[in-house]
VEXTOR-190108 format. One record per residue (C-alpha): residue in one letter; x, y, z; residue number from 1. Coordinates in nm, 3 decimals. Example, Ala and Ser with C-alpha at 12.3 -4.5 7.8 and 13.67 -1.06 7.14 Angstrom:
2
+------+---------+---------+---------+-----+
: rest :       X :       Y :       Z :  nr :
+------+---------+---------+---------+-----+
:    A :   1.230 :  -0.450 :   0.780 :   1 :
:    S :   1.367 :  -0.106 :   0.714 :   2 :
+------+---------+---------+---------+-----+
This chain:
249
+------+---------+---------+---------+-----+
: rest :       X :       Y :       Z :  nr :
+------+---------+---------+---------+-----+
:    M :   7.214 :  14.117 :  15.054 :   1 :
:    S :   7.230 :  13.727 :  14.937 :   2 :
:    S :   7.480 :  13.481 :  14.933 :   3 :
:    T :   7.353 :  13.289 :  14.665 :   4 :
:    L :   7.617 :  13.257 :  14.389 :   5 :
:    P :   7.444 :  13.364 :  14.023 :   6 :
:    A :   7.410 :  13.072 :  13.800 :   7 :
:    L :   7.599 :  13.022 :  13.522 :   8 :
:    S :   7.471 :  13.149 :  13.205 :   9 :
:    T :   7.309 :  12.915 :  13.006 :  10 :
:    T :   7.186 :  13.200 :  12.723 :  11 :
:    P :   7.265 :  13.081 :  12.347 :  12 :
:    E :   7.567 :  13.294 :  12.316 :  13 :
:    H :   7.733 :  13.107 :  12.558 :  14 :
:    T :   7.608 :  12.783 :  12.483 :  15 :
:    E :   7.685 :  12.821 :  12.135 :  16 :
:    P :   8.075 :  12.879 :  12.073 :  17 :
:    L :   8.115 :  12.562 :  12.348 :  18 :
:    A :   7.892 :  12.338 :  12.108 :  19 :
:    L :   8.063 :  12.454 :  11.825 :  20 :
:    R :   8.411 :  12.388 :  11.977 :  21 :
:    T :   8.308 :  12.050 :  12.101 :  22 :
:    S :   8.149 :  11.952 :  11.756 :  23 :
:    L :   8.500 :  12.059 :  11.584 :  24 :
:    R :   8.733 :  11.859 :  11.797 :  25 :
:    L :   8.480 :  11.538 :  11.783 :  26 :
:    S :   8.451 :  11.583 :  11.380 :  27 :
:    A :   8.862 :  11.637 :  11.418 :  28 :
:    T :   8.956 :  11.358 :  11.587 :  29 :
:    L :   8.682 :  11.098 :  11.433 :  30 :
:    L :   8.835 :  11.193 :  11.089 :  31 :
:    L :   9.229 :  11.146 :  11.147 :  32 :
:    A :   9.142 :  10.816 :  11.377 :  33 :
:    G :   8.943 :  10.690 :  11.107 :  34 :
:    Q :   9.165 :  10.739 :  10.806 :  35 :
:    L :   9.472 :  10.613 :  10.993 :  36 :
:    L :   9.268 :  10.311 :  11.087 :  37 :
:    Y :   9.147 :  10.242 :  10.737 :  38 :
:    I :   9.533 :  10.317 :  10.638 :  39 :
:    G :   9.682 :  10.026 :  10.870 :  40 :
:    V :   9.441 :   9.807 :  10.813 :  41 :
:    T :   9.482 :   9.805 :  10.413 :  42 :
:    Q :   9.838 :   9.729 :  10.452 :  43 :
:    F :   9.752 :   9.386 :  10.581 :  44 :
:    H :   9.532 :   9.348 :  10.261 :  45 :
:    A :   9.632 :   9.035 :  10.023 :  46 :
:    G :   9.839 :   9.198 :   9.760 :  47 :
:    G :   9.919 :   9.105 :   9.413 :  48 :
:    D :   9.838 :   9.253 :   9.062 :  49 :
:    A :   9.482 :   9.307 :   9.097 :  50 :
:    N :   9.373 :   9.311 :   8.757 :  51 :
:    N :   9.538 :   8.987 :   8.683 :  52 :
:    H :   9.234 :   8.788 :   8.801 :  53 :
:    R :   9.382 :   8.452 :   8.790 :  54 :
:    A :   9.685 :   8.509 :   8.985 :  55 :
:    V :   9.523 :   8.776 :   9.235 :  56 :
:    F :   9.205 :   8.522 :   9.288 :  57 :
:    G :   9.480 :   8.284 :   9.388 :  58 :
:    E :   9.626 :   8.483 :   9.644 :  59 :
:    Y :   9.244 :   8.625 :   9.791 :  60 :
:    A :   9.155 :   8.234 :   9.854 :  61 :
:    G :   9.465 :   8.176 :  10.037 :  62 :
:    S :   9.389 :   8.470 :  10.278 :  63 :
:    G :   9.303 :   8.401 :  10.636 :  64 :
:    S :   9.267 :   8.739 :  10.770 :  65 :
:    W :   9.034 :   8.845 :  10.471 :  66 :
:    T :   8.703 :   8.865 :  10.680 :  67 :
:    V :   8.896 :   9.118 :  10.946 :  68 :
:    V :   9.071 :   9.338 :  10.727 :  69 :
:    H :   8.739 :   9.382 :  10.496 :  70 :
:    L :   8.576 :   9.447 :  10.862 :  71 :
:    G :   8.845 :   9.687 :  10.950 :  72 :
:    Q :   8.797 :   9.888 :  10.638 :  73 :
:    F :   8.427 :   9.924 :  10.683 :  74 :
:    A :   8.496 :  10.055 :  11.054 :  75 :
:    G :   8.784 :  10.282 :  10.921 :  76 :
:    M :   8.562 :  10.467 :  10.638 :  77 :
:    A :   8.264 :  10.451 :  10.883 :  78 :
:    V :   8.450 :  10.676 :  11.145 :  79 :
:    F :   8.632 :  10.873 :  10.866 :  80 :
:    L :   8.249 :  10.963 :  10.744 :  81 :
:    A :   8.121 :  10.997 :  11.125 :  82 :
:    G :   8.355 :  11.266 :  11.112 :  83 :
:    L :   8.290 :  11.387 :  10.808 :  84 :
:    F :   7.944 :  11.461 :  10.895 :  85 :
:    A :   7.991 :  11.586 :  11.234 :  86 :
:    L :   8.194 :  11.871 :  11.083 :  87 :
:    F :   7.886 :  11.949 :  10.937 :  88 :
:    S :   7.761 :  12.126 :  11.280 :  89 :
:    A :   8.126 :  12.249 :  11.355 :  90 :
:    L :   8.136 :  12.503 :  11.037 :  91 :
:    D :   7.968 :  12.845 :  10.982 :  92 :
:    L :   7.665 :  12.790 :  10.715 :  93 :
:    R :   7.508 :  13.127 :  10.784 :  94 :
:    A :   7.594 :  13.204 :  10.372 :  95 :
:    A :   7.392 :  13.071 :  10.138 :  96 :
:    T :   7.660 :  12.876 :   9.970 :  97 :
:    A :   7.827 :  12.733 :  10.271 :  98 :
:    R :   7.461 :  12.590 :  10.399 :  99 :
:    W :   7.384 :  12.446 :  10.040 : 100 :
:    A :   7.742 :  12.281 :  10.008 : 101 :
:    G :   7.706 :  12.182 :  10.382 : 102 :
:    R :   7.399 :  11.986 :  10.369 : 103 :
:    F :   7.470 :  11.818 :   9.991 : 104 :
:    G :   7.787 :  11.730 :  10.150 : 105 :
:    A :   7.658 :  11.574 :  10.451 : 106 :
:    A :   7.438 :  11.387 :  10.226 : 107 :
:    S :   7.720 :  11.261 :   9.967 : 108 :
:    A :   7.893 :  11.117 :  10.339 : 109 :
:    V :   7.568 :  10.920 :  10.411 : 110 :
:    A :   7.573 :  10.817 :  10.026 : 111 :
:    A :   7.924 :  10.721 :  10.069 : 112 :
:    L :   7.915 :  10.527 :  10.388 : 113 :
:    A :   7.614 :  10.333 :  10.203 : 114 :
:    L :   7.839 :  10.271 :   9.886 : 115 :
:    Y :   8.078 :  10.145 :  10.126 : 116 :
:    G :   7.877 :   9.931 :  10.268 : 117 :
:    A :   7.758 :   9.747 :   9.967 : 118 :
:    L :   8.108 :   9.755 :   9.824 : 119 :
:    Q :   8.229 :   9.522 :  10.119 : 120 :
:    A :   7.941 :   9.315 :  10.111 : 121 :
:    V :   8.081 :   9.272 :   9.729 : 122 :
:    D :   8.449 :   9.271 :   9.818 : 123 :
:    G :   8.480 :   9.099 :  10.171 : 124 :
:    V :   8.201 :   8.836 :  10.167 : 125 :
:    A :   8.038 :   8.733 :   9.739 : 126 :
:    L :   8.435 :   8.783 :   9.604 : 127 :
:    K :   8.619 :   8.549 :   9.900 : 128 :
:    Q :   8.347 :   8.309 :   9.890 : 129 :
:    A :   8.360 :   8.262 :   9.486 : 130 :
:    V :   8.755 :   8.260 :   9.484 : 131 :
:    N :   8.741 :   8.038 :   9.732 : 132 :
:    A :   8.494 :   7.823 :   9.539 : 133 :
:    W :   8.712 :   7.845 :   9.215 : 134 :
:    V :   9.013 :   7.719 :   9.358 : 135 :
:    S :   8.824 :   7.412 :   9.513 : 136 :
:    A :   8.598 :   7.326 :   9.213 : 137 :
:    P :   8.698 :   7.046 :   9.010 : 138 :
:    S :   8.829 :   7.056 :   8.675 : 139 :
:    A :   8.527 :   7.020 :   8.488 : 140 :
:    E :   8.368 :   7.346 :   8.702 : 141 :
:    K :   8.675 :   7.602 :   8.715 : 142 :
:    T :   8.602 :   7.787 :   8.384 : 143 :
:    A :   8.203 :   7.884 :   8.517 : 144 :
:    R :   8.349 :   7.924 :   8.866 : 145 :
:    F :   8.600 :   8.146 :   8.756 : 146 :
:    A :   8.374 :   8.368 :   8.497 : 147 :
:    S :   8.138 :   8.370 :   8.833 : 148 :
:    A :   8.465 :   8.548 :   9.040 : 149 :
:    E :   8.572 :   8.777 :   8.753 : 150 :
:    A :   8.127 :   8.887 :   8.714 : 151 :
:    I :   8.167 :   8.962 :   9.096 : 152 :
:    R :   8.507 :   9.128 :   9.054 : 153 :
:    W :   8.344 :   9.375 :   8.793 : 154 :
:    L :   8.053 :   9.458 :   8.982 : 155 :
:    E :   8.311 :   9.519 :   9.276 : 156 :
:    W :   8.485 :   9.781 :   9.018 : 157 :
:    G :   8.108 :   9.962 :   8.968 : 158 :
:    V :   8.027 :  10.029 :   9.329 : 159 :
:    R :   8.417 :  10.127 :   9.407 : 160 :
:    S :   8.383 :  10.379 :   9.122 : 161 :
:    Y :   8.054 :  10.520 :   9.265 : 162 :
:    H :   8.196 :  10.499 :   9.637 : 163 :
:    D :   8.500 :  10.708 :   9.527 : 164 :
:    F :   8.271 :  10.965 :   9.299 : 165 :
:    A :   8.038 :  11.034 :   9.625 : 166 :
:    L :   8.319 :  11.048 :   9.898 : 167 :
:    G :   8.514 :  11.287 :   9.655 : 168 :
:    L :   8.213 :  11.496 :   9.575 : 169 :
:    A :   8.137 :  11.524 :   9.989 : 170 :
:    L :   8.529 :  11.665 :  10.036 : 171 :
:    L :   8.433 :  11.894 :   9.782 : 172 :
:    L :   8.167 :  12.001 :   9.914 : 173 :
:    F :   8.255 :  12.004 :  10.250 : 174 :
:    A :   8.575 :  12.252 :  10.109 : 175 :
:    V :   8.352 :  12.507 :   9.998 : 176 :
:    A :   8.169 :  12.517 :  10.265 : 177 :
:    A :   8.490 :  12.523 :  10.523 : 178 :
:    A :   8.654 :  12.815 :  10.297 : 179 :
:    R :   8.370 :  13.017 :  10.429 : 180 :
:    T :   8.440 :  12.979 :  10.795 : 181 :
:    A :   8.623 :  13.218 :  10.939 : 182 :
:    W :   8.837 :  12.993 :  11.205 : 183 :
:    V :   8.960 :  12.747 :  10.928 : 184 :
:    P :   9.318 :  12.797 :  10.853 : 185 :
:    Q :   9.283 :  12.843 :  10.465 : 186 :
:    P :   9.488 :  12.558 :  10.359 : 187 :
:    I :   9.275 :  12.284 :  10.507 : 188 :
:    P :   8.976 :  12.346 :  10.249 : 189 :
:    H :   9.204 :  12.362 :   9.972 : 190 :
:    L :   9.361 :  12.054 :  10.076 : 191 :
:    M :   9.060 :  11.901 :  10.159 : 192 :
:    G :   8.933 :  12.017 :   9.789 : 193 :
:    L :   9.225 :  11.861 :   9.634 : 194 :
:    S :   9.185 :  11.495 :   9.815 : 195 :
:    G :   8.817 :  11.557 :   9.672 : 196 :
:    L :   8.992 :  11.538 :   9.338 : 197 :
:    A :   9.154 :  11.248 :   9.379 : 198 :
:    Y :   8.887 :  11.039 :   9.504 : 199 :
:    L :   8.676 :  11.136 :   9.213 : 200 :
:    V :   9.026 :  11.041 :   8.990 : 201 :
:    Q :   8.980 :  10.710 :   9.127 : 202 :
:    G :   8.659 :  10.653 :   9.106 : 203 :
:    W :   8.690 :  10.699 :   8.703 : 204 :
:    V :   8.998 :  10.501 :   8.681 : 205 :
:    V :   8.809 :  10.192 :   8.864 : 206 :
:    G :   8.502 :  10.244 :   8.683 : 207 :
:    T :   8.669 :  10.260 :   8.326 : 208 :
:    G :   8.977 :   9.972 :   8.384 : 209 :
:    G :   8.956 :   9.872 :   8.743 : 210 :
:    F :   9.253 :   9.898 :   8.993 : 211 :
:    S :   9.531 :   9.984 :   8.768 : 212 :
:    Q :   9.892 :  10.143 :   8.877 : 213 :
:    T :   9.713 :  10.485 :   8.800 : 214 :
:    E :   9.445 :  10.402 :   9.043 : 215 :
:    T :   9.700 :  10.336 :   9.314 : 216 :
:    I :   9.883 :  10.651 :   9.280 : 217 :
:    A :   9.580 :  10.834 :   9.368 : 218 :
:    I :   9.500 :  10.655 :   9.655 : 219 :
:    V :   9.821 :  10.746 :   9.777 : 220 :
:    L :   9.796 :  11.099 :   9.690 : 221 :
:    A :   9.424 :  11.109 :   9.877 : 222 :
:    F :   9.589 :  10.926 :  10.165 : 223 :
:    V :   9.856 :  11.212 :  10.185 : 224 :
:    L :   9.636 :  11.481 :  10.118 : 225 :
:    D :   9.369 :  11.383 :  10.378 : 226 :
:    V :   9.622 :  11.315 :  10.665 : 227 :
:    A :   9.745 :  11.628 :  10.585 : 228 :
:    W :   9.416 :  11.840 :  10.632 : 229 :
:    M :   9.335 :  11.605 :  10.912 : 230 :
:    I :   9.595 :  11.689 :  11.129 : 231 :
:    W :   9.608 :  12.039 :  11.088 : 232 :
:    L :   9.213 :  12.041 :  11.150 : 233 :
:    V :   9.314 :  11.820 :  11.487 : 234 :
:    V :   9.577 :  12.084 :  11.572 : 235 :
:    T :   9.352 :  12.387 :  11.536 : 236 :
:    A :   9.040 :  12.205 :  11.717 : 237 :
:    W :   9.252 :  12.132 :  12.014 : 238 :
:    R :   9.446 :  12.453 :  12.062 : 239 :
:    M :   9.120 :  12.674 :  12.027 : 240 :
:    P :   9.124 :  12.796 :  12.367 : 241 :
:    D :   8.756 :  12.911 :  12.511 : 242 :
:    S :   8.774 :  13.258 :  12.461 : 243 :
:    E :   8.833 :  13.213 :  12.078 : 244 :
:    A :   8.558 :  12.923 :  12.048 : 245 :
:    P :   8.395 :  12.929 :  11.713 : 246 :
:    S :   8.097 :  13.156 :  11.739 : 247 :
:    P :   7.787 :  13.200 :  11.501 : 248 :
:    S :   7.777 :  13.570 :  11.567 : 249 :
+------+---------+---------+---------+-----+
């Protein structure tokens, strides 16, 4: 009779639920933390009528926190999208529809991050330098400097529009995959899908008319929907006991 204790099982049926639960908690935490960081940092962004370029460019030029705010926005978006990408590992992707939706959703999340990096390079760096040059330019050069700043602003519209499209598509695709995962409460994918639609609306509005009041409404709506489904996902993830860990079997 041996006194040696039996080794803990490391078979796939024991390790996979633990890995899935860990992925779910990591994803949920990153998603909510990234969204809250983004919302919080954005409150310090220089204000004004964004489509009144002569007035708002002066506000931008006078902002001393411009670089820090835009770095904070990029960090928040990066954490948010990292959480969305991590969700790929926590969903049940055995069904063909869910599998392809998850794969394309992850690809769209990566594209959204790349586009957001480009957006912050245009907005957080190039536009700031352009408006500073316009404000400090002699009278003879102000018209040309303003035209340069406005061209960069229009480039910002374009990059922001395509970022919103990529993020909205990613959320819609992950909503499809989540809807086919048994342990996900069904209101979560519904709210996620609605937030994806809100980002698509933002993309269309910015691409066609710039930063209008309609876009602001769509932004606030997306924020509210995001926080709602993310909090629900965090609660689901952290209240899930070991015995109810999501299993692929």
